[in-house]
Steps between C-alpha positions, in 0.01 A plus 500: 500500500146594617633814672687613187185458289291697752752785518535508121123511458474774762756719323350431157156616620653810663681575175177475304322722752753785478504510120339829399196365313267772616506858607476580873141555604335744736608270786868600465536641851314221676692234308829676568419512871437121503818439298711709739343335805587161348862604441530631854364169635768313306776729623388447859509124446847511348622715791413220745719240327859439591748501215479178299166393654277641226395265220279579202418134450277322751777245569643510850864606503754311705564671835211744449323651799127542551423874505214590736568866578392825338239454228544122535334524842174577319519304173704196406549602138551878480702472179207328327273768644741761363490352151120470506447856624748643252356317205146579608605864492624449145168334408311798642719749313454315169139414563429226240359148503838382374672634813250349740511160334878505527469610862274201571760270341769662716284453813450130420872455432599665827245299698641176357851624578398602851339166590800314358739712707295445815514121452877522473529719812287262706741217414810715551431685824269392785478863620313582178192313625477735803564798274208391276268508801599859587488662154295522184625417151447824309249736659560587866230368731297360201680242276 
């Protein structure tokens, strides 16, 4: 139930962020660059998954495999990074306080979701503990 609420909240915030409440600002190109970089990060993460292994909810699927190659060799949660980069790009394009407040709510939601997912992985797969020691959560070599 917790995972469904977190995913629902995540998509609701994203929906609110992409509503066209403001006109694009002078930061259109910079914001678009960040948005595209975020989308590319997500596509690279999806590419590493085997069919049926990907899950939008933080719940651990039965018979799922721990992915540690490609972009996952640098960050444990590249899909969360993808969402954050993409939506930060949107916030830069529509440069308003409204967008940045929503982005902060999205960041908090994804952090809660990320820590919840990590707790589940630690219980599900012992190899995850070694993986945690080799990688960062969201920002390569930093966090």
